[in-house]
C-alpha positions as MATLAB code, in Angstrom:
seq = 'MLTDIFFDCIKHDGIVSVASAGKDGRAHIANTWNKYLIVTDDEKILIPCFGFIKTEKNVDDNPYIEVVIGSHEVQGKMGMGTGCLLTGKAEFFKEGKLFDDMKAKCSFANRVLVFTPETCKQTI';
ca = [
       2.510  -14.345    3.675;
       4.353  -11.014    3.704;
       8.059  -11.573    3.117;
      11.165  -10.491    4.996;
      12.091   -8.331    1.982;
       8.744   -6.528    2.282;
       9.341   -5.790    5.957;
      12.925   -4.673    5.235;
      11.659   -2.254    2.573;
       9.109   -0.580    4.827;
      11.780   -0.007    7.489;
      13.653    2.242    5.029;
      12.928    5.278    2.889;
      11.076    4.462   -0.290;
       7.943    4.844   -2.311;
       4.615    3.026   -2.336;
       2.561    3.028   -5.538;
      -1.080    1.924   -5.538;
      -2.555    0.907   -8.902;
      -6.296    0.582   -9.433;
      -8.512    0.292  -12.504;
     -11.833    1.953  -13.215;
     -14.868    0.683  -15.104;
     -13.199    1.748  -18.347;
     -10.196   -0.480  -17.568;
      -7.797    2.458  -17.446;
      -5.118    2.230  -14.772;
      -4.679    4.898  -12.124;
      -1.665    5.166   -9.799;
      -1.427    7.025   -6.487;
       1.686    7.239   -4.314;
       2.759    7.555   -0.703;
       5.868    6.736    1.373;
       6.960    3.506    3.062;
       7.260    5.221    6.440;
       3.507    5.850    6.541;
       2.420    2.202    6.269;
       1.066    0.206    9.194;
       0.951   -3.593    9.043;
      -1.622   -5.188   11.349;
      -1.158   -8.487   13.177;
      -3.294  -10.213   10.524;
      -1.112   -8.686    7.754;
      -3.501   -6.055    6.486;
      -1.591   -3.019    5.230;
      -2.958    0.377    6.226;
      -2.234    3.213    3.813;
      -3.040    6.817    4.774;
      -5.198    8.785    2.376;
      -5.693   12.474    1.924;
      -6.109   12.403   -1.842;
      -6.638    8.969   -3.406;
     -10.039   10.166   -4.703;
      -9.778    8.364   -8.056;
      -8.399    5.261   -6.331;
     -11.401    5.165   -3.994;
     -13.840    5.550   -6.905;
     -12.083    2.722   -8.747;
     -12.151    0.469   -5.666;
     -15.901    1.049   -5.364;
     -16.221   -0.642   -8.767;
     -13.311   -3.084   -8.541;
     -11.678   -3.822   -5.155;
      -8.607   -5.514   -6.651;
      -5.473   -3.384   -6.622;
      -1.728   -3.808   -7.028;
       0.755   -2.195   -4.687;
       4.472   -1.750   -5.341;
       6.868   -0.839   -2.562;
      10.571   -0.274   -2.871;
      13.679    1.022   -1.227;
      17.138    1.753   -2.569;
      18.509    0.932    0.899;
      17.664   -2.806    0.853;
      19.796   -5.468   -0.818;
      18.149   -6.786   -3.965;
      18.837   -9.751   -6.224;
      21.476   -7.875   -8.255;
      22.682   -5.138   -5.930;
      21.325   -2.473   -3.637;
      17.699   -1.612   -4.184;
      14.689   -3.871   -4.285;
      10.931   -3.903   -4.007;
       7.824   -6.030   -3.852;
       4.672   -6.319   -5.947;
       1.598   -7.129   -3.912;
      -1.872   -7.961   -5.224;
      -5.099   -8.093   -3.263;
      -8.258   -6.252   -2.249;
      -8.754   -2.740   -0.906;
     -11.379   -1.011    1.224;
     -11.595    2.588    2.436;
     -12.641    3.631    5.946;
     -13.349    7.049    7.486;
     -13.882    5.750   11.015;
     -13.217    2.798   13.268;
     -10.134    1.320   14.926;
      -8.052    0.972   11.744;
      -8.764    4.575   10.778;
      -7.956    5.736   14.325;
      -4.644    3.828   14.263;
      -3.710    5.498   10.976;
      -4.842    8.956   12.101;
      -2.620    8.637   15.196;
       0.394    8.010   12.937;
      -0.508   10.343   10.055;
      -2.537   13.325   11.237;
      -3.164   14.401    7.618;
      -5.166   11.233    6.815;
      -8.889   11.720    6.274;
      -9.389    8.064    5.276;
      -7.439    4.847    5.435;
      -7.017    2.385    2.598;
      -7.077   -1.096    4.135;
      -5.253   -3.452    1.793;
      -5.534   -7.226    2.214;
      -2.710   -8.725    0.167;
      -3.124  -12.095   -1.537;
       0.373  -12.228   -3.090;
       3.757  -10.654   -2.324;
       6.661  -11.102   -4.756;
      10.114   -9.520   -4.802;
      10.588   -7.581   -8.047;
      14.347   -6.907   -8.316;
];
């Protein structure tokens, strides 16, 4: 389900934005870097968390999030630079194999956001 463009983007420098919504419907966005992501064999995306406090509270109420990734180093539809919009469900873990995998890559992580994408679309 994840596209070649997605995998190209995470091989390069770029930003990851995670959008969630609380009970009040207000959007919240947290950011990290492409280089920190781990994609599992079953296409779950692991995102390291140190902050992400508001995101976690929002996910407790509404597990659906949107994630945007991008890189200026990947060819897009109209020139250099592209990204992907992914939608799906999120969970947070403080222990277990997925957390351990993330902690090994990003020592600063005190939790891991496990994102199960349902859609992945190139944006530009």
